[in-house]
N, CA, C and O atoms as CSV, one atom per row, in Angstrom:
chain,resi,resn,atom,element,x,y,z
A,1,MET,N,N,0.806,-1.186,0.000
A,1,MET,CA,C,0.000,0.000,0.000
A,1,MET,C,C,0.855,1.258,0.000
A,1,MET,O,O,0.375,2.331,-0.367
A,2,ASP,N,N,2.107,1.140,0.405
A,2,ASP,CA,C,2.989,2.315,0.390
A,2,ASP,C,C,3.184,2.832,-1.026
A,2,ASP,O,O,3.265,4.041,-1.242
A,3,GLU,N,N,3.260,1.926,-1.987
A,3,GLU,CA,C,3.431,2.330,-3.380
A,3,GLU,C,C,2.214,3.110,-3.867
A,3,GLU,O,O,2.357,4.082,-4.608
A,4,SER,N,N,1.031,2.697,-3.461
A,4,SER,CA,C,-0.188,3.402,-3.862
A,4,SER,C,C,-0.214,4.815,-3.299
A,4,SER,O,O,-0.644,5.749,-3.976
A,5,ALA,N,N,0.242,4.972,-2.069
A,5,ALA,CA,C,0.250,6.294,-1.436
A,5,ALA,C,C,1.234,7.233,-2.129
A,5,ALA,O,O,1.080,8.452,-2.058
A,6,ALA,N,N,2.242,6.676,-2.797
A,6,ALA,CA,C,3.253,7.494,-3.457
A,6,ALA,C,C,2.782,8.066,-4.795
A,6,ALA,O,O,3.432,8.954,-5.346
A,7,ILE,N,N,1.668,7.574,-5.320
A,7,ILE,CA,C,1.158,8.068,-6.605
A,7,ILE,C,C,0.494,9.422,-6.376
A,7,ILE,O,O,-0.413,9.528,-5.550
A,8,PRO,N,N,0.924,10.449,-7.082
A,8,PRO,CA,C,0.326,11.772,-6.865
A,8,PRO,C,C,-1.143,11.822,-7.282
A,8,PRO,O,O,-1.552,11.152,-8.229
A,9,GLU,N,N,-1.920,12.614,-6.572
A,9,GLU,CA,C,-3.347,12.753,-6.877
A,9,GLU,C,C,-3.576,13.290,-8.288
A,9,GLU,O,O,-4.615,13.027,-8.892
A,10,SER,N,N,-2.618,14.035,-8.810
A,10,SER,CA,C,-2.771,14.625,-10.140
A,10,SER,C,C,-2.545,13.624,-11.270
A,10,SER,O,O,-2.784,13.949,-12.433
A,11,ASP,N,N,-2.091,12.416,-10.949
A,11,ASP,CA,C,-1.848,11.395,-11.972
A,11,ASP,C,C,-3.182,10.911,-12.534
A,11,ASP,O,O,-3.986,10.351,-11.789
A,12,PRO,N,N,-3.443,11.113,-13.843
A,12,PRO,CA,C,-4.742,10.718,-14.405
A,12,PRO,C,C,-4.954,9.205,-14.444
A,12,PRO,O,O,-6.080,8.751,-14.651
A,13,TYR,N,N,-3.900,8.421,-14.250
A,13,TYR,CA,C,-4.008,6.966,-14.306
A,13,TYR,C,C,-3.982,6.327,-12.917
A,13,TYR,O,O,-3.831,5.112,-12.798
A,14,LYS,N,N,-4.126,7.123,-11.888
A,14,LYS,CA,C,-4.021,6.648,-10.509
A,14,LYS,C,C,-4.971,5.484,-10.220
A,14,LYS,O,O,-4.599,4.570,-9.483
A,15,GLN,N,N,-6.162,5.490,-10.768
A,15,GLN,CA,C,-7.148,4.462,-10.455
A,15,GLN,C,C,-7.131,3.294,-11.442
A,15,GLN,O,O,-8.053,2.479,-11.434
A,16,ASN,N,N,-6.121,3.196,-12.278
A,16,ASN,CA,C,-6.074,2.143,-13.298
A,16,ASN,C,C,-5.188,0.966,-12.922
A,16,ASN,O,O,-4.799,0.194,-13.798
A,17,GLY,N,N,-4.860,0.808,-11.653
A,17,GLY,CA,C,-3.982,-0.278,-11.233
A,17,GLY,C,C,-4.649,-1.637,-11.365
A,17,GLY,O,O,-5.874,-1.739,-11.417
A,18,MET,N,N,-3.827,-2.677,-11.418
A,18,MET,CA,C,-4.322,-4.048,-11.507
A,18,MET,C,C,-3.605,-4.893,-10.470
A,18,MET,O,O,-2.460,-4.611,-10.117
A,19,ALA,N,N,-4.265,-5.912,-9.990
A,19,ALA,CA,C,-3.661,-6.856,-9.051
A,19,ALA,C,C,-4.168,-8.255,-9.381
A,19,ALA,O,O,-5.318,-8.426,-9.785
A,20,PHE,N,N,-3.326,-9.231,-9.211
A,20,PHE,CA,C,-3.687,-10.623,-9.455
A,20,PHE,C,C,-3.433,-11.416,-8.181
A,20,PHE,O,O,-2.375,-11.295,-7.562
A,21,PHE,N,N,-4.409,-12.227,-7.797
A,21,PHE,CA,C,-4.295,-13.011,-6.574
A,21,PHE,C,C,-4.598,-14.463,-6.888
A,21,PHE,O,O,-5.548,-14.760,-7.612
A,22,HIS,N,N,-3.803,-15.363,-6.351
A,22,HIS,CA,C,-4.001,-16.791,-6.575
A,22,HIS,C,C,-5.159,-17.318,-5.729
A,22,HIS,O,O,-5.938,-18.154,-6.187
A,23,ILE,N,N,-5.269,-16.832,-4.507
A,23,ILE,CA,C,-6.325,-17.271,-3.604
A,23,ILE,C,C,-7.370,-16.163,-3.531
A,23,ILE,O,O,-7.034,-15.022,-3.213
A,24,PRO,N,N,-8.636,-16.481,-3.820
A,24,PRO,CA,C,-9.658,-15.435,-3.836
A,24,PRO,C,C,-9.953,-14.889,-2.444
A,24,PRO,O,O,-9.761,-15.565,-1.433
A,25,PHE,N,N,-10.420,-13.659,-2.425
A,25,PHE,CA,C,-10.860,-13.035,-1.186
A,25,PHE,C,C,-12.174,-13.668,-0.748
A,25,PHE,O,O,-12.907,-14.190,-1.589
A,26,PRO,N,N,-12.493,-13.638,0.554
A,26,PRO,CA,C,-13.795,-14.136,0.998
A,26,PRO,C,C,-14.955,-13.435,0.287
A,26,PRO,O,O,-15.988,-14.057,0.039
A,27,GLU,N,N,-14.797,-12.148,-0.042
A,27,GLU,CA,C,-15.850,-11.417,-0.744
A,27,GLU,C,C,-16.137,-12.027,-2.117
A,27,GLU,O,O,-17.288,-12.059,-2.553
A,28,PHE,N,N,-15.102,-12.508,-2.793
A,28,PHE,CA,C,-15.293,-13.144,-4.097
A,28,PHE,C,C,-16.072,-14.444,-3.954
A,28,PHE,O,O,-16.976,-14.726,-4.741
A,29,MET,N,N,-15.721,-15.220,-2.961
A,29,MET,CA,C,-16.417,-16.493,-2.769
A,29,MET,C,C,-17.875,-16.251,-2.377
A,29,MET,O,O,-18.759,-17.003,-2.787
A,30,TYR,N,N,-18.129,-15.210,-1.587
A,30,TYR,CA,C,-19.497,-14.841,-1.244
A,30,TYR,C,C,-20.262,-14.465,-2.518
A,30,TYR,O,O,-21.394,-14.905,-2.720
A,31,LEU,N,N,-19.653,-13.669,-3.353
A,31,LEU,CA,C,-20.280,-13.267,-4.612
A,31,LEU,C,C,-20.598,-14.489,-5.462
A,31,LEU,O,O,-21.715,-14.632,-5.960
A,32,HIS,N,N,-19.624,-15.364,-5.627
A,32,HIS,CA,C,-19.798,-16.537,-6.486
A,32,HIS,C,C,-20.856,-17.497,-5.930
A,32,HIS,O,O,-21.594,-18.119,-6.694
A,33,SER,N,N,-20.927,-17.616,-4.621
A,33,SER,CA,C,-21.861,-18.562,-4.003
A,33,SER,C,C,-23.288,-18.033,-3.920
A,33,SER,O,O,-24.238,-18.811,-4.004
A,34,ASP,N,N,-23.452,-16.725,-3.758
A,34,ASP,CA,C,-24.777,-16.180,-3.471
A,34,ASP,C,C,-25.413,-15.367,-4.588
A,34,ASP,O,O,-26.563,-14.946,-4.465
A,35,TYR,N,N,-24.689,-15.141,-5.667
A,35,TYR,CA,C,-25.219,-14.343,-6.775
A,35,TYR,C,C,-24.935,-15.052,-8.093
A,35,TYR,O,O,-24.003,-15.853,-8.171
A,36,PRO,N,N,-25.725,-14.773,-9.133
A,36,PRO,CA,C,-25.452,-15.401,-10.425
A,36,PRO,C,C,-24.122,-14.911,-10.996
A,36,PRO,O,O,-23.878,-13.708,-11.082
A,37,THR,N,N,-23.280,-15.844,-11.379
A,37,THR,CA,C,-22.015,-15.507,-12.043
A,37,THR,C,C,-21.934,-16.311,-13.332
A,37,THR,O,O,-22.581,-17.349,-13.466
A,38,TYR,N,N,-21.156,-15.839,-14.257
A,38,TYR,CA,C,-21.059,-16.481,-15.571
A,38,TYR,C,C,-19.609,-16.787,-15.881
A,38,TYR,O,O,-18.706,-16.062,-15.464
A,39,GLY,N,N,-19.396,-17.851,-16.605
A,39,GLY,CA,C,-18.053,-18.250,-16.985
A,39,GLY,C,C,-17.795,-19.678,-16.554
A,39,GLY,O,O,-18.721,-20.397,-16.177
A,40,ASN,N,N,-16.557,-20.085,-16.609
A,40,ASN,CA,C,-16.168,-21.448,-16.253
A,40,ASN,C,C,-15.360,-21.454,-14.969
A,40,ASN,O,O,-14.391,-20.709,-14.823
A,41,LYS,N,N,-15.767,-22.291,-14.054
A,41,LYS,CA,C,-14.992,-22.521,-12.839
A,41,LYS,C,C,-14.567,-23.978,-12.914
A,41,LYS,O,O,-15.330,-24.876,-12.558
A,42,ARG,N,N,-13.368,-24.201,-13.370
A,42,ARG,CA,C,-12.938,-25.564,-13.686
A,42,ARG,C,C,-12.253,-26.283,-12.538
A,42,ARG,O,O,-11.970,-27.476,-12.644
A,43,ASP,N,N,-11.985,-25.600,-11.465
A,43,ASP,CA,C,-11.343,-26.273,-10.346
A,43,ASP,C,C,-11.970,-25.805,-9.039
A,43,ASP,O,O,-12.625,-24.765,-8.969
A,44,GLU,N,N,-11.747,-26.597,-8.027
A,44,GLU,CA,C,-12.237,-26.212,-6.708
A,44,GLU,C,C,-11.321,-25.118,-6.165
A,44,GLU,O,O,-10.102,-25.182,-6.324
A,45,SER,N,N,-11.899,-24.150,-5.545
A,45,SER,CA,C,-11.084,-23.115,-4.940
A,45,SER,C,C,-11.681,-22.745,-3.607
A,45,SER,O,O,-12.886,-22.867,-3.388
A,46,GLY,N,N,-10.845,-22.303,-2.745
A,46,GLY,CA,C,-11.272,-21.870,-1.430
A,46,GLY,C,C,-10.696,-20.495,-1.162
A,46,GLY,O,O,-9.959,-19.944,-1.979
A,47,CYS,N,N,-11.029,-19.966,-0.045
A,47,CYS,CA,C,-10.506,-18.651,0.303
A,47,CYS,C,C,-10.020,-18.689,1.746
A,47,CYS,O,O,-10.128,-19.712,2.423
A,48,TRP,N,N,-9.490,-17.578,2.201
A,48,TRP,CA,C,-9.025,-17.479,3.579
A,48,TRP,C,C,-10.194,-17.721,4.511
A,48,TRP,O,O,-11.320,-17.324,4.210
A,49,SER,N,N,-9.947,-18.352,5.615
A,49,SER,CA,C,-11.024,-18.626,6.569
A,49,SER,C,C,-11.359,-17.395,7.410
A,49,SER,O,O,-12.423,-17.330,8.025
A,50,VAL,N,N,-10.453,-16.427,7.434
A,50,VAL,CA,C,-10.675,-15.197,8.198
A,50,VAL,C,C,-10.658,-14.021,7.234
A,50,VAL,O,O,-9.741,-13.891,6.423
A,51,ASN,N,N,-11.664,-13.172,7.321
A,51,ASN,CA,C,-11.679,-11.972,6.494
A,51,ASN,C,C,-10.753,-10.950,7.143
A,51,ASN,O,O,-11.065,-10.400,8.199
A,52,THR,N,N,-9.615,-10.700,6.506
A,52,THR,CA,C,-8.592,-9.813,7.073
A,52,THR,C,C,-8.848,-8.344,6.787
A,52,THR,O,O,-8.181,-7.480,7.356
A,53,GLY,N,N,-9.798,-8.046,5.919
A,53,GLY,CA,C,-10.054,-6.657,5.560
A,53,GLY,C,C,-9.156,-6.162,4.438
A,53,GLY,O,O,-9.152,-4.972,4.125
A,54,PHE,N,N,-8.395,-7.066,3.830
A,54,PHE,CA,C,-7.468,-6.678,2.770
A,54,PHE,C,C,-8.213,-6.110,1.564
A,54,PHE,O,O,-7.776,-5.119,0.980
A,55,PHE,N,N,-9.330,-6.728,1.187
A,55,PHE,CA,C,-10.115,-6.229,0.063
A,55,PHE,C,C,-10.603,-4.807,0.345
A,55,PHE,O,O,-10.537,-3.945,-0.531
A,56,SER,N,N,-11.084,-4.564,1.541
A,56,SER,CA,C,-11.550,-3.225,1.908
A,56,SER,C,C,-10.412,-2.201,1.850
A,56,SER,O,O,-10.615,-1.064,1.423
A,57,ALA,N,N,-9.222,-2.607,2.279
A,57,ALA,CA,C,-8.059,-1.713,2.250
A,57,ALA,C,C,-7.683,-1.361,0.809
A,57,ALA,O,O,-7.353,-0.211,0.518
A,58,ILE,N,N,-7.730,-2.343,-0.087
A,58,ILE,CA,C,-7.426,-2.106,-1.493
A,58,ILE,C,C,-8.463,-1.155,-2.094
A,58,ILE,O,O,-8.120,-0.226,-2.825
A,59,LYS,N,N,-9.722,-1.400,-1.778
A,59,LYS,CA,C,-10.800,-0.551,-2.292
A,59,LYS,C,C,-10.651,0.882,-1.781
A,59,LYS,O,O,-10.850,1.837,-2.532
A,60,GLU,N,N,-10.304,1.025,-0.519
A,60,GLU,CA,C,-10.138,2.358,0.075
A,60,GLU,C,C,-8.958,3.109,-0.538
A,60,GLU,O,O,-9.016,4.328,-0.694
A,61,ALA,N,N,-7.880,2.388,-0.888
A,61,ALA,CA,C,-6.712,3.030,-1.481
A,61,ALA,C,C,-7.057,3.660,-2.826
A,61,ALA,O,O,-6.491,4.689,-3.198
A,62,GLY,N,N,-7.986,3.042,-3.554
A,62,GLY,CA,C,-8.473,3.617,-4.797
A,62,GLY,C,C,-7.522,3.564,-5.983
A,62,GLY,O,O,-7.698,4.311,-6.946
A,63,THR,N,N,-6.527,2.704,-5.931
A,63,THR,CA,C,-5.583,2.622,-7.032
A,63,THR,C,C,-5.686,1.314,-7.815
A,63,THR,O,O,-5.024,1.155,-8.841
A,64,ILE,N,N,-6.496,0.395,-7.351
A,64,ILE,CA,C,-6.670,-0.887,-8.046
A,64,ILE,C,C,-8.129,-1.026,-8.403
A,64,ILE,O,O,-8.526,-2.027,-8.997
């Protein structure tokens, strides 16, 4: 998150960041389990057993 804080507010691309995660967030699994989703899920996947708030922190940073 330190890198995100270093991006100046005047940067027009500040909110265009991308991140890739091997293990889904609990929020993703909630979405997939409780709402209609489309596409192929070809393998079993699990998520962290404890919601650490990492997704909320990324969302609050506003760069991804």
